[in-house]
DOTOR-476835 format. One record per residue (C-alpha): residue number from 0; x, z, y; residue in three letters. Coordinates in nm, 4 decimals. Layout:
<drenmis>
<drenmi k="NUM" u="X" w="Z" v="Y" r="Ala"/>
...
</drenmis>
This chain:
<drenmis>
<drenmi k="0" u="0.5696" w="-1.0142" v="-0.6663" r="Met"/>
<drenmi k="1" u="0.5604" w="-0.6385" v="-0.6992" r="Leu"/>
<drenmi k="2" u="0.5882" w="-0.4031" v="-0.4006" r="Asp"/>
<drenmi k="3" u="0.6363" w="-0.0280" v="-0.4391" r="Phe"/>
<drenmi k="4" u="0.5050" w="0.1817" v="-0.1504" r="Lys"/>
<drenmi k="5" u="0.5115" w="0.5504" v="-0.0740" r="Glu"/>
<drenmi k="6" u="0.2006" w="0.6619" v="0.1114" r="Ala"/>
<drenmi k="7" u="0.2763" w="0.7667" v="0.4679" r="Lys"/>
<drenmi k="8" u="0.2060" w="1.1343" v="0.5526" r="Pro"/>
<drenmi k="9" u="-0.0565" w="1.0313" v="0.8083" r="Asn"/>
<drenmi k="10" u="-0.3594" w="0.8650" v="0.6432" r="Val"/>
<drenmi k="11" u="-0.4159" w="0.6154" v="0.9263" r="Lys"/>
<drenmi k="12" u="-0.0492" w="0.5130" v="0.9129" r="Asp"/>
<drenmi k="13" u="-0.0810" w="0.4693" v="0.5362" r="Ala"/>
<drenmi k="14" u="-0.3861" w="0.2443" v="0.5756" r="Trp"/>
<drenmi k="15" u="-0.2075" w="0.0322" v="0.8361" r="Thr"/>
<drenmi k="16" u="0.1115" w="0.0055" v="0.6308" r="Asp"/>
<drenmi k="17" u="-0.0771" w="-0.0984" v="0.3180" r="Leu"/>
<drenmi k="18" u="-0.2987" w="-0.3416" v="0.5095" r="Ala"/>
<drenmi k="19" u="0.0154" w="-0.5089" v="0.6485" r="Glu"/>
<drenmi k="20" u="0.1576" w="-0.5360" v="0.2962" r="Ala"/>
<drenmi k="21" u="-0.1697" w="-0.6890" v="0.1733" r="Ala"/>
<drenmi k="22" u="-0.1611" w="-0.9473" v="0.4534" r="Val"/>
<drenmi k="23" u="0.1955" w="-1.0411" v="0.3604" r="Cys"/>
<drenmi k="24" u="0.0841" w="-1.1016" v="0.0023" r="Phe"/>
<drenmi k="25" u="-0.2218" w="-1.2962" v="0.1196" r="Ala"/>
<drenmi k="26" u="0.0036" w="-1.5244" v="0.3258" r="Asn"/>
<drenmi k="27" u="0.2364" w="-1.5902" v="0.0325" r="Ser"/>
<drenmi k="28" u="0.1966" w="-1.6319" v="-0.3414" r="Ala"/>
<drenmi k="29" u="0.0169" w="-1.2973" v="-0.3839" r="Gly"/>
<drenmi k="30" u="0.1343" w="-0.9902" v="-0.5671" r="Gly"/>
<drenmi k="31" u="0.0646" w="-0.6309" v="-0.6539" r="Thr"/>
<drenmi k="32" u="0.1124" w="-0.3225" v="-0.4379" r="Ile"/>
<drenmi k="33" u="0.1899" w="-0.0032" v="-0.6290" r="Val"/>
<drenmi k="34" u="0.1238" w="0.3048" v="-0.4150" r="Val"/>
<drenmi k="35" u="0.2968" w="0.6338" v="-0.4883" r="Gly"/>
<drenmi k="36" u="0.6255" w="0.4943" v="-0.6160" r="Val"/>
<drenmi k="37" u="0.9508" w="0.4922" v="-0.4175" r="Ala"/>
<drenmi k="38" u="1.1961" w="0.2004" v="-0.4229" r="Asp"/>
<drenmi k="39" u="1.4837" w="0.4445" v="-0.4673" r="Thr"/>
<drenmi k="40" u="1.5895" w="0.6499" v="-0.6494" r="Pro"/>
<drenmi k="41" u="1.4915" w="0.4977" v="-0.9797" r="Gly"/>
<drenmi k="42" u="1.3731" w="0.6770" v="-1.2882" r="Gly"/>
<drenmi k="43" u="1.1349" w="0.9704" v="-1.2916" r="Lys"/>
<drenmi k="44" u="1.2211" w="1.0629" v="-0.9315" r="Gln"/>
<drenmi k="45" u="1.0613" w="0.7383" v="-0.8104" r="Ala"/>
<drenmi k="46" u="0.7115" w="0.8571" v="-0.9013" r="Phe"/>
<drenmi k="47" u="0.5861" w="1.0353" v="-0.5896" r="Lys"/>
<drenmi k="48" u="0.2122" w="1.0249" v="-0.6456" r="Gly"/>
<drenmi k="49" u="-0.0564" w="0.9529" v="-0.3908" r="Cys"/>
<drenmi k="50" u="-0.3669" w="1.1317" v="-0.2669" r="Ser"/>
<drenmi k="51" u="-0.5332" w="0.8270" v="-0.1067" r="Leu"/>
<drenmi k="52" u="-0.8827" w="0.7453" v="-0.2299" r="Asp"/>
<drenmi k="53" u="-0.8622" w="0.3945" v="-0.3792" r="Ser"/>
<drenmi k="54" u="-1.2172" w="0.2916" v="-0.2825" r="Asp"/>
<drenmi k="55" u="-1.1735" w="0.4084" v="0.0758" r="Leu"/>
<drenmi k="56" u="-0.8325" w="0.2384" v="0.0902" r="Leu"/>
<drenmi k="57" u="-0.9871" w="-0.0931" v="-0.0218" r="Arg"/>
<drenmi k="58" u="-1.2526" w="-0.0607" v="0.2504" r="Gln"/>
<drenmi k="59" u="-0.9940" w="0.0199" v="0.5185" r="Lys"/>
<drenmi k="60" u="-0.7713" w="-0.2732" v="0.4181" r="Ile"/>
<drenmi k="61" u="-1.0751" w="-0.5018" v="0.4331" r="Tyr"/>
<drenmi k="62" u="-1.1739" w="-0.3777" v="0.7800" r="His"/>
<drenmi k="63" u="-0.8180" w="-0.3877" v="0.9132" r="Leu"/>
<drenmi k="64" u="-0.7616" w="-0.7442" v="0.7935" r="Thr"/>
<drenmi k="65" u="-1.0970" w="-0.9084" v="0.8692" r="Thr"/>
<drenmi k="66" u="-1.0637" w="-1.1462" v="1.1664" r="Pro"/>
<drenmi k="67" u="-1.2279" w="-1.0368" v="1.4855" r="Gly"/>
</drenmis>
């Protein structure tokens, strides 16, 4: 499974959105989240880029998905 995501303008919203996507993958067969790529339109216009720090994003997803 491959999921393309555009980062939300608000960093906290982006972390939450990506954490929710990670949980969906964890509850299914797994997959890969590609951040900075739009579902539509295709081609070169799909590449939006992303300014999120990947290490910080990993930490935030971990903290947002660790049970209570």
